[in-house]
SERODO-646907 format. One line per 5 residues: number of its first residue (from 1); for each residue x, y, z of C-alpha. Coordinates in steps of 0.25 Angstrom, whole numbers, plus 5000, padded with zeros to 4 digits. Layout:
N
NUM> X:Y:Z | ...
REM end
This chain:
344
1> 5176:5052:4986 | 5183:5039:4984 | 5173:5031:4994 | 5162:5038:4986 | 5165:5034:4972
6> 5168:5020:4977 | 5154:5019:4983 | 5149:5025:4971 | 5155:5013:4963 | 5151:5004:4971
11> 5137:5010:4971 | 5136:5008:4955 | 5143:4994:4957 | 5132:4989:4965 | 5121:4997:4955
16> 5126:4989:4944 | 5126:4977:4949 | 5112:4977:4953 | 5109:4980:4939 | 5117:4970:4933
21> 5113:4959:4942 | 5097:4964:4939 | 5092:4954:4926 | 5089:4959:4914 | 5074:4963:4914
26> 5065:4965:4901 | 5052:4973:4903 | 5041:4965:4895 | 5028:4973:4898 | 5027:4986:4905
31> 5037:4997:4908 | 5051:4999:4913 | 5052:5007:4926 | 5061:5021:4927 | 5075:5016:4930
36> 5074:5004:4925 | 5083:5005:4912 | 5071:4999:4903 | 5072:5002:4889 | 5058:5008:4882
41> 5049:5020:4885 | 5036:5015:4893 | 5025:5010:4886 | 5011:5006:4888 | 5010:4996:4899
46> 4998:4987:4898 | 4999:4980:4912 | 4992:4982:4926 | 4999:4974:4937 | 5002:4962:4928
51> 5004:4951:4938 | 5008:4938:4931 | 5013:4932:4916 | 5016:4920:4909 | 5019:4917:4896
56> 5014:4908:4884 | 5021:4898:4874 | 5022:4911:4864 | 5028:4918:4873 | 5017:4927:4878
61> 5015:4934:4890 | 5002:4933:4899 | 5001:4943:4909 | 4989:4945:4919 | 4986:4957:4929
66> 4982:4959:4942 | 4979:4973:4940 | 4974:4974:4927 | 4966:4962:4928 | 4972:4959:4912
71> 4979:4947:4905 | 4991:4953:4896 | 4998:4945:4883 | 5012:4950:4880 | 5015:4941:4867
76> 5028:4937:4864 | 5029:4949:4854 | 5026:4958:4866 | 5012:4963:4861 | 5003:4965:4873
81> 4989:4961:4873 | 4979:4962:4885 | 4971:4949:4885 | 4960:4950:4894 | 4955:4957:4908
86> 4949:4972:4909 | 4955:4975:4923 | 4942:4971:4930 | 4944:4961:4943 | 4934:4950:4936
91> 4931:4936:4932 | 4925:4936:4917 | 4927:4930:4905 | 4929:4914:4906 | 4925:4907:4895
96> 4927:4917:4884 | 4940:4925:4878 | 4951:4930:4888 | 4949:4946:4883 | 4935:4945:4893
101> 4942:4940:4903 | 4943:4947:4916 | 4951:4944:4930 | 4953:4946:4945 | 4968:4947:4950
106> 4975:4941:4941 | 4990:4936:4946 | 4996:4926:4936 | 4995:4919:4923 | 5000:4904:4919
111> 5001:4902:4904 | 5003:4888:4898 | 5012:4885:4885 | 4999:4883:4877 | 4994:4897:4880
116> 4985:4895:4892 | 4983:4907:4900 | 4980:4903:4916 | 4978:4915:4925 | 4977:4916:4940
121> 4964:4925:4941 | 4967:4928:4956 | 4955:4934:4961 | 4946:4927:4953 | 4951:4914:4960
126> 4955:4906:4948 | 4963:4902:4936 | 4959:4906:4922 | 4963:4901:4909 | 4965:4908:4895
131> 4963:4896:4884 | 4975:4898:4875 | 4966:4892:4865 | 4953:4898:4865 | 4956:4910:4872
136> 4948:4908:4884 | 4947:4911:4899 | 4942:4902:4908 | 4944:4899:4925 | 4949:4887:4926
141> 4956:4884:4940 | 4946:4890:4950 | 4932:4896:4953 | 4933:4910:4952 | 4928:4909:4967
146> 4938:4912:4979 | 4940:4900:4988 | 4947:4888:4991 | 4943:4871:4987 | 4943:4863:4975
151> 4957:4855:4975 | 4957:4841:4971 | 4945:4849:4961 | 4943:4854:4948 | 4951:4867:4944
156> 4938:4875:4943 | 4933:4872:4956 | 4945:4873:4964 | 4943:4888:4972 | 4956:4897:4975
161> 4958:4910:4983 | 4967:4920:4974 | 4975:4912:4964 | 4987:4920:4963 | 4998:4915:4955
166> 4996:4904:4945 | 5008:4895:4939 | 5008:4882:4930 | 5017:4870:4931 | 5026:4867:4919
171> 5017:4858:4911 | 5006:4868:4912 | 4994:4860:4918 | 4994:4865:4933 | 4993:4878:4939
176> 5000:4882:4951 | 4991:4891:4959 | 4993:4901:4970 | 4980:4901:4979 | 4984:4912:4988
181> 4971:4913:4995 | 4971:4899:4998 | 4985:4899:5002 | 4987:4886:4993 | 4994:4883:4981
186> 4986:4875:4971 | 4987:4868:4957 | 4978:4867:4947 | 4979:4855:4938 | 4976:4858:4923
191> 4977:4843:4921 | 4968:4836:4931 | 4960:4848:4934 | 4961:4850:4948 | 4967:4860:4958
196> 4975:4855:4970 | 4985:4862:4980 | 4999:4860:4983 | 5001:4870:4994 | 4995:4878:5006
201> 4985:4873:5014 | 4977:4886:5014 | 4983:4891:5028 | 4992:4904:5027 | 5005:4900:5033
206> 5020:4897:5031 | 5022:4882:5026 | 5034:4874:5032 | 5043:4868:5024 | 5040:4855:5020
211> 5027:4855:5023 | 5017:4848:5013 | 5014:4860:5005 | 4999:4858:5006 | 4997:4857:5020
216> 5005:4870:5021 | 5000:4884:5023 | 5007:4896:5012 | 5008:4910:5014 | 5000:4916:5003
221> 5004:4907:4990 | 5005:4919:4980 | 5012:4911:4967 | 5016:4897:4964 | 5026:4890:4954
226> 5029:4876:4950 | 5046:4873:4947 | 5050:4862:4939 | 5053:4852:4950 | 5039:4853:4957
231> 5043:4862:4966 | 5031:4873:4968 | 5033:4887:4973 | 5025:4896:4983 | 5026:4910:4983
236> 5019:4915:4996 | 5015:4931:4995 | 5013:4933:5010 | 5024:4922:5015 | 5034:4930:5005
241> 5039:4915:5003 | 5042:4906:4992 | 5038:4890:4995 | 5039:4879:4986 | 5032:4866:4986
246> 5040:4853:4983 | 5036:4842:4973 | 5033:4833:4986 | 5023:4845:4991 | 5030:4850:5003
251> 5031:4866:5004 | 5045:4874:5008 | 5047:4889:5008 | 5060:4892:4999 | 5060:4907:5000
256> 5055:4915:5011 | 5056:4917:5025 | 5041:4924:5026 | 5045:4938:5028 | 5045:4947:5016
261> 5058:4952:5010 | 5066:4952:4999 | 5079:4944:5003 | 5086:4937:4994 | 5094:4923:4998
266> 5092:4909:5002 | 5077:4906:5001 | 5072:4903:5014 | 5079:4918:5018 | 5075:4925:5008
271> 5062:4934:5008 | 5051:4937:4999 | 5040:4949:4997 | 5026:4944:4995 | 5031:4938:4983
276> 5020:4935:4971 | 5023:4926:4960 | 5034:4915:4957 | 5039:4907:4945 | 5049:4899:4942
281> 5058:4898:4932 | 5064:4885:4923 | 5076:4882:4935 | 5065:4884:4945 | 5070:4897:4951
286> 5057:4904:4957 | 5055:4919:4954 | 5046:4926:4963 | 5040:4940:4962 | 5043:4946:4975
291> 5033:4957:4974 | 5034:4964:4986 | 5049:4965:4984 | 5048:4970:4970 | 5057:4958:4966
296> 5058:4946:4958 | 5066:4935:4966 | 5072:4921:4963 | 5071:4907:4971 | 5083:4899:4967
301> 5078:4884:4972 | 5092:4879:4969 | 5099:4889:4979 | 5086:4891:4988 | 5090:4906:4986
306> 5080:4918:4982 | 5086:4930:4975 | 5081:4944:4968 | 5080:4944:4953 | 5073:4957:4951
311> 5067:4970:4956 | 5081:4974:4964 | 5088:4983:4951 | 5084:4990:4940 | 5071:4984:4937
316> 5060:4987:4948 | 5048:4980:4951 | 5034:4982:4957 | 5026:4971:4964 | 5030:4960:4954
321> 5020:4949:4953 | 5025:4939:4943 | 5036:4931:4938 | 5036:4921:4927 | 5048:4914:4921
326> 5047:4911:4905 | 5056:4907:4895 | 5069:4909:4905 | 5064:4923:4909 | 5057:4929:4921
331> 5047:4939:4918 | 5041:4947:4930 | 5029:4954:4931 | 5031:4967:4940 | 5017:4970:4942
336> 5020:4984:4949 | 5027:4990:4937 | 5014:4982:4929 | 5027:4975:4919 | 5033:4963:4916
341> 5049:4962:4916 | 5056:4950:4912 | 5070:4945:4918 | 5079:4940:4906
REM end
């Protein structure tokens, strides 16, 4: 009897410790799941397979959907509005108001302080821009046709094969592009109007540490994000790895063994499971939407270690596809549950 009591107390302690270690999570849009302990009655949910979010200077959240094919806006007062998209997989509306635009497989969104919104219209092979002043939408990067080419040339003449995630630098004059089908990381320079490749040679493979990034293979680059020190992180879906291109142009693996898993610890011994998106916080930590593991992970470049941030406690995730750092908080796109969460 005494042994059972001790075991019960131990189990209760472990459960409480797990709950206590879990960060505070707020529901931004969507619904809590049974057992998560969220307050409030279920509400109407406008989202269908959200993939990416970003914010403008006024605190408005822009949301893009893969499954729903729509662009949403959640303003700073939590008022929701559908801005564009009718759910069709098409490519319409350039040159006109946003409300008439349609898309095909949006994966990500990036917003400038001025309020211009850039969208990776993945299966239309382009990046489109919503002009903050005019409300007009136009294709600004890519031809709308699948292919590879245009490095050194203008933004509109460059060709891509499935633009997945896009991220802007701190000055918002460069768009980093994960050109997954061409197995390259490319940059659209908005100042010069030119496109270049900064990683990948078009072949599928594991890059050797210290190799010149533009001469190295990549294993399905799914997302990209620069930090404040000039490093550019590259997330590989099928490679189950996080790599970094240093300012000197050399590439290194910092997380992953190449095998699928969810092991925490030293980065090179840690494992990922088909990760889909990354973002970098104010301290240059890298957050990873570890989709197949239903987790959010964190890579600390100072210690070289990877840890799990969310998904193992009370709050459960289902195929998370997006992470965004905004004003000291991490926003999580919990795609399978059609909701947006915030880690406070």
